[in-house]
KEKE-3310 file (N, C-alpha, C; in steps of 0.2 Angstrom, whole numbers, plus 5000, padded with zeros to 4 digits):
npx = (5068:5074:5086:5083:5079:5091:5098:5091:5094:5108:5108:5102:5112:5122:5117:5115:5128:5137:5135:5139:5153:5155:5149:5158:5169:5180:5188:5204:5221:5225:5212:5209:5219:5216:5203:5208:5217:5209:5201:5210:5214:5202:5201:5210:5209:5196:5195:5205:5200:5189:5196:5202:5191:5187:5199:5207:5214:5211:5197:5192:5200:5194:5181:5184:5190:5178:5170:5178:5179:5165:5163:5172:5166:5155:5162:5169:5158:5154:5165:5167:5155:5156:5168:5164:5155:5164:5172:5184:5196:5196:5207:5208:5214:5223:5239:5256:5263:5252:5247:5257:5257:5245:5248:5257:5248:5242:5251:5253:5248:5237:5242:5252:5246:5236:5243:5250:5239:5233:5243:5248:5236:5234:5245:5242:5230:5235:5243:5234:5227:5233:5232:5218:5214:5221:5214:5201:5202:5207:5200:5189:5177:5161:5155:5167:5173:5164:5166:5179:5179:5171:5181:5191:5184:5181:5194:5199:5190:5193:5206:5205:5198:5207:5217:5211:5212:5223:5235:5242:5256:5267:5276:5270:5264:5274:5276:5277:5266:5267:5268:5273:5272:5278:5279:5276:5280:5268:5260:5267:5265:5251:5251:5257:5247:5237:5241:5240:5226:5220:5225:5218:5205:5205:5207:5195:5186:5190:5186:5172:5170:5176:5186:5198:5193:5179:5163:5157)
npy = (5592:5595:5589:5576:5574:5577:5566:5556:5559:5556:5543:5538:5541:5533:5520:5521:5524:5517:5503:5495:5495:5489:5477:5470:5470:5461:5459:5456:5458:5447:5442:5453:5452:5440:5443:5452:5444:5434:5441:5446:5434:5430:5439:5436:5422:5419:5425:5417:5404:5406:5407:5395:5387:5390:5389:5378:5362:5350:5341:5339:5348:5360:5358:5359:5372:5380:5376:5381:5395:5399:5396:5406:5418:5418:5418:5430:5439:5436:5440:5453:5458:5455:5462:5475:5477:5475:5486:5485:5489:5483:5477:5482:5475:5461:5454:5459:5447:5438:5444:5442:5428:5427:5433:5423:5413:5418:5417:5404:5388:5374:5359:5364:5376:5370:5363:5374:5381:5372:5369:5382:5387:5378:5380:5393:5391:5383:5392:5400:5392:5390:5402:5404:5393:5396:5408:5403:5395:5404:5416:5428:5432:5428:5429:5431:5419:5410:5414:5411:5397:5394:5398:5389:5377:5379:5380:5367:5360:5365:5361:5347:5346:5351:5342:5331:5332:5325:5330:5338:5343:5337:5346:5358:5364:5370:5382:5398:5411:5429:5446:5449:5440:5426:5409:5403:5392:5387:5388:5379:5367:5366:5366:5353:5345:5348:5342:5329:5327:5332:5323:5311:5315:5317:5304:5299:5307:5304:5291:5292:5300:5294:5292:5305:5312:5310:5318:5328)
npz = (5209:5197:5199:5198:5185:5179:5184:5177:5163:5164:5167:5155:5146:5150:5148:5134:5128:5135:5135:5123:5125:5137:5135:5128:5135:5138:5127:5120:5115:5108:5103:5095:5086:5080:5073:5064:5056:5051:5043:5034:5028:5022:5012:5003:5001:4997:4984:4978:4979:4970:4958:4958:4956:4943:4935:4938:4933:4938:4942:4956:4962:4957:4963:4977:4977:4975:4986:4997:4993:4995:5008:5014:5010:5018:5031:5030:5031:5044:5052:5049:5054:5068:5071:5069:5080:5091:5089:5082:5070:5053:5041:5023:5013:5007:5015:5010:5007:5005:4994:4985:4984:4977:4965:4960:4958:4946:4936:4935:4927:4923:4929:4938:4943:4950:4960:4966:4971:4980:4990:4994:5000:5010:5018:5022:5029:5040:5047:5053:5062:5074:5081:5082:5089:5101:5105:5106:5117:5127:5127:5136:5132:5126:5114:5106:5108:5102:5089:5087:5088:5077:5067:5070:5066:5053:5047:5050:5042:5029:5028:5027:5015:5006:5007:5002:4989:4985:4981:4991:4999:5012:5017:5016:5027:5034:5029:5034:5038:5033:5040:5052:5062:5071:5073:5089:5103:5107:5095:5087:5094:5092:5078:5076:5081:5073:5061:5064:5067:5055:5046:5050:5048:5034:5029:5033:5025:5012:5011:5011:5000:4990:4976:4971:4960:4960:4962:4975)
capx = (5065:5079:5091:5080:5079:5098:5099:5088:5098:5114:5107:5101:5118:5126:5114:5116:5135:5142:5133:5143:5160:5154:5147:5164:5175:5185:5192:5211:5225:5224:5206:5209:5223:5212:5199:5212:5220:5204:5199:5215:5213:5196:5202:5214:5208:5190:5196:5209:5195:5185:5201:5203:5184:5187:5205:5210:5214:5208:5190:5192:5203:5189:5176:5187:5190:5171:5168:5182:5177:5159:5164:5176:5161:5151:5166:5170:5152:5154:5171:5165:5149:5159:5173:5160:5152:5169:5176:5191:5196:5199:5211:5204:5217:5228:5245:5260:5264:5246:5246:5263:5254:5239:5252:5259:5242:5240:5256:5253:5243:5236:5244:5256:5241:5233:5248:5251:5233:5232:5248:5248:5230:5235:5249:5239:5225:5238:5246:5229:5224:5236:5229:5211:5214:5223:5209:5195:5204:5209:5196:5185:5171:5157:5155:5173:5174:5160:5169:5185:5177:5169:5187:5194:5180:5182:5201:5199:5186:5197:5212:5203:5196:5213:5221:5207:5214:5229:5241:5245:5263:5268:5280:5267:5262:5280:5277:5275:5264:5271:5264:5277:5270:5281:5277:5279:5280:5261:5258:5270:5261:5244:5252:5257:5240:5233:5243:5237:5219:5218:5226:5213:5199:5206:5206:5188:5183:5191:5182:5166:5169:5179:5192:5198:5189:5172:5160:5154)
capy = (5590:5596:5584:5569:5575:5576:5559:5552:5560:5553:5536:5536:5541:5527:5515:5522:5524:5512:5496:5492:5494:5484:5470:5467:5472:5456:5458:5457:5459:5441:5442:5458:5449:5434:5446:5455:5439:5430:5446:5446:5427:5430:5444:5433:5415:5419:5426:5412:5399:5407:5406:5387:5384:5392:5388:5372:5357:5344:5342:5339:5355:5365:5358:5361:5379:5382:5376:5386:5402:5400:5397:5412:5423:5418:5419:5437:5443:5436:5443:5460:5460:5455:5468:5481:5477:5476:5492:5483:5491:5478:5479:5482:5472:5456:5456:5459:5440:5435:5447:5438:5421:5428:5434:5416:5409:5421:5415:5397:5385:5367:5355:5369:5380:5366:5362:5380:5383:5368:5370:5389:5388:5373:5383:5399:5389:5381:5398:5403:5388:5390:5408:5403:5388:5399:5412:5398:5392:5409:5422:5429:5435:5423:5430:5430:5412:5407:5415:5407:5390:5394:5398:5382:5372:5381:5378:5360:5357:5367:5357:5341:5346:5352:5336:5326:5332:5320:5334:5342:5341:5337:5352:5365:5367:5373:5389:5403:5417:5435:5450:5450:5435:5420:5403:5401:5385:5385:5387:5373:5361:5366:5363:5346:5342:5349:5337:5322:5327:5333:5317:5306:5318:5316:5297:5298:5310:5301:5285:5294:5303:5290:5294:5313:5315:5309:5324:5328)
capz = (5202:5191:5200:5196:5178:5177:5185:5171:5157:5164:5166:5148:5142:5152:5144:5127:5126:5139:5134:5118:5127:5143:5133:5125:5139:5139:5121:5121:5109:5104:5100:5090:5080:5076:5069:5058:5052:5048:5038:5028:5025:5018:5007:4997:5000:4994:4977:4976:4978:4964:4953:4957:4953:4936:4931:4940:4929:4941:4944:4963:4964:4956:4968:4983:4977:4976:4993:5001:4992:4998:5016:5015:5009:5024:5036:5030:5034:5051:5055:5049:5059:5075:5072:5070:5087:5096:5087:5079:5063:5049:5035:5017:5008:5010:5017:5005:5006:5002:4987:4981:4982:4972:4959:4958:4954:4940:4931:4934:4923:4923:4936:4942:4946:4955:4966:4970:4975:4986:4995:4997:5004:5015:5023:5025:5034:5045:5050:5057:5066:5081:5085:5083:5095:5107:5107:5108:5124:5132:5127:5141:5129:5124:5106:5103:5109:5097:5082:5087:5087:5070:5063:5070:5062:5046:5045:5049:5036:5023:5027:5025:5008:5002:5007:4998:4982:4984:4979:4996:5001:5019:5019:5015:5033:5037:5027:5039:5035:5035:5044:5058:5067:5070:5077:5095:5105:5107:5088:5085:5096:5088:5071:5076:5082:5067:5056:5066:5066:5048:5043:5051:5045:5027:5028:5033:5020:5006:5011:5010:4994:4985:4972:4971:4954:4961:4964:4982)
cpx = (5070:5085:5089:5080:5086:5100:5097:5092:5105:5113:5106:5108:5122:5124:5116:5123:5139:5140:5138:5150:5159:5153:5153:5170:5181:5189:5199:5215:5225:5218:5206:5213:5220:5207:5202:5214:5215:5201:5204:5215:5207:5197:5206:5212:5201:5191:5200:5205:5191:5190:5201:5197:5184:5193:5208:5209:5211:5201:5189:5195:5197:5183:5178:5187:5183:5169:5172:5180:5170:5159:5167:5171:5157:5155:5168:5164:5152:5159:5170:5160:5152:5164:5169:5157:5158:5174:5183:5191:5200:5202:5206:5208:5221:5235:5250:5262:5258:5245:5252:5260:5249:5243:5255:5254:5241:5245:5256:5247:5243:5238:5248:5251:5238:5237:5249:5245:5232:5237:5249:5242:5231:5239:5246:5234:5229:5241:5240:5226:5227:5233:5222:5210:5215:5217:5203:5196:5204:5204:5191:5178:5168:5157:5161:5175:5170:5163:5175:5184:5175:5176:5190:5191:5181:5189:5202:5196:5190:5203:5211:5201:5202:5217:5217:5208:5219:5235:5244:5251:5264:5272:5276:5265:5268:5280:5274:5273:5267:5266:5267:5275:5274:5278:5280:5278:5273:5258:5261:5266:5254:5245:5253:5251:5236:5234:5240:5230:5217:5220:5221:5207:5199:5204:5198:5184:5184:5187:5175:5165:5172:5185:5192:5194:5181:5169:5156:5147)
cpy = (5590:5591:5577:5569:5574:5569:5554:5552:5556:5545:5533:5536:5535:5521:5515:5521:5519:5505:5493:5490:5489:5477:5466:5469:5467:5455:5460:5457:5453:5440:5447:5455:5444:5437:5449:5449:5435:5435:5446:5439:5427:5434:5441:5426:5414:5420:5420:5406:5399:5405:5398:5384:5385:5389:5381:5366:5351:5345:5343:5346:5360:5364:5361:5369:5382:5382:5380:5393:5403:5401:5404:5418:5424:5420:5427:5441:5442:5440:5451:5463:5460:5461:5474:5482:5478:5482:5490:5485:5485:5481:5478:5478:5466:5459:5456:5452:5437:5438:5443:5431:5422:5429:5427:5412:5412:5419:5408:5394:5377:5364:5360:5373:5376:5365:5368:5382:5379:5369:5377:5389:5384:5377:5389:5397:5387:5386:5401:5399:5388:5396:5407:5398:5392:5404:5408:5396:5398:5415:5422:5432:5429:5423:5429:5422:5408:5408:5411:5400:5389:5394:5392:5377:5373:5379:5371:5357:5359:5363:5350:5341:5347:5346:5331:5327:5327:5324:5338:5339:5342:5343:5358:5368:5370:5380:5393:5409:5424:5439:5451:5445:5428:5415:5403:5394:5383:5384:5381:5367:5361:5364:5356:5342:5343:5344:5331:5322:5328:5326:5312:5309:5316:5309:5296:5301:5307:5294:5286:5296:5299:5293:5302:5316:5314:5316:5323:5329)
cpz = (5197:5192:5197:5188:5175:5178:5179:5165:5158:5164:5159:5144:5144:5148:5137:5124:5129:5138:5129:5121:5133:5141:5130:5129:5140:5132:5122:5115:5105:5100:5094:5084:5076:5071:5062:5053:5048:5042:5032:5025:5020:5011:5001:4996:4996:4986:4974:4975:4972:4958:4952:4954:4946:4932:4933:4935:4931:4944:4952:4965:4963:4961:4975:4983:4978:4983:4998:5000:4995:5005:5018:5014:5016:5030:5036:5033:5041:5055:5055:5054:5066:5076:5073:5077:5092:5094:5086:5072:5059:5043:5028:5012:5011:5012:5010:5003:5002:4995:4982:4979:4977:4965:4956:4955:4947:4935:4931:4930:4924:4930:4940:4946:4952:4961:4970:4974:4981:4992:4998:5002:5010:5021:5026:5030:5041:5050:5055:5063:5073:5085:5086:5089:5101:5110:5109:5115:5129:5133:5133:5138:5125:5116:5103:5103:5103:5090:5082:5085:5079:5065:5064:5066:5055:5043:5045:5043:5029:5022:5025:5018:5004:5001:5003:4991:4980:4982:4985:4998:5009:5021:5019:5021:5036:5034:5032:5036:5037:5040:5051:5064:5066:5075:5083:5097:5105:5100:5085:5087:5093:5081:5071:5077:5076:5061:5057:5065:5059:5044:5044:5048:5037:5025:5028:5027:5013:5005:5009:5003:4988:4982:4972:4965:4955:4964:4971:4982)
residu = (MET:ILE:TYR:ARG:LEU:LEU:GLY:VAL:VAL:ILE:ALA:LEU:LEU:VAL:LEU:GLY:LEU:GLY:THR:PRO:ASP:SER:ALA:PHE:ALA:GLU:ILE:ASP:SER:HIS:ASP:ARG:GLU:LEU:LEU:VAL:ARG:VAL:ARG:GLN:ALA:CYS:LEU:TRP:GLU:GLY:PRO:ALA:GLY:ARG:GLN:ALA:GLU:GLN:ARG:ALA:SER:GLY:ARG:ARG:VAL:ARG:GLU:VAL:GLY:ARG:LYS:LEU:ALA:ASP:ASP:HIS:ASP:ARG:LEU:ASP:ALA:GLN:VAL:ARG:GLU:LEU:ALA:SER:LYS:VAL:ARG:VAL:GLU:LEU:PRO:GLY:GLU:PRO:THR:GLU:GLU:GLN:ARG:SER:TRP:ALA:GLU:GLU:PHE:THR:GLY:ALA:VAL:SER:ALA:ASP:PHE:ASP:ARG:LEU:TYR:VAL:ASN:ARG:SER:ARG:ALA:ALA:HIS:GLY:SER:VAL:PHE:GLY:LEU:ALA:SER:GLN:VAL:ARG:ALA:ALA:THR:ARG:ASP:ASP:ALA:MET:ARG:SER:PHE:ALA:GLN:THR:ALA:VAL:ASP:THR:VAL:MET:ARG:HIS:MET:THR:LEU:LEU:GLU:SER:THR:GLY:ILE:ALA:GLU:THR:THR:SER:LEU:MET:VAL:VAL:SER:GLY:GLY:GLY:ASN:GLU:LEU:GLY:GLY:GLY:ASP:ILE:VAL:PHE:GLY:VAL:LEU:LEU:VAL:ALA:VAL:ALA:GLY:GLY:ALA:THR:PHE:GLY:LEU:VAL:ARG:VAL:LEU:GLY:ALA:PRO:GLY:ARG:ARG:ALA)
# end
């Protein structure tokens, strides 16, 4: 009798403690890196979008800033929820480079602010795209794959919106984000694909929206 009771206790412990780990047993270093980098992106791109909504001189830039900020609020909630489940510790503040970008925004006004916001944001989104695409293709966890797909879709939508302002510079995608991550061959390929796809998407969006000043 006592052995059966002991067996029941052990089984309950396994079910209660072992399930969270086993449910996400396939999380790897790239999956974790994506969660961290998306969180860092949200920490500075959300507030930057709110600044653009309030301070940009161009109407279209203000609209884009609002849309991006709203998206990052939702994405931040998703990344924090998933990270909690897979037991990945997320940062509480942006990287040093991202903070320097935010300081640039603070000192810029009028058209200079618009240009800085659009091109810094475009570069930041491009730097995440390669990693999100890699995780989407290679992860062995379904929840992580779904999140990576959300990240890819969000980046593409934001790139298209930023380019719809008409002030995105082609060289802005060449800015590499800090944090000790350099672009490898796979990231470069993804970056080239991103430019091609985003260009086509921008053309389609501009046809739908009309001139940059027209409200979406």
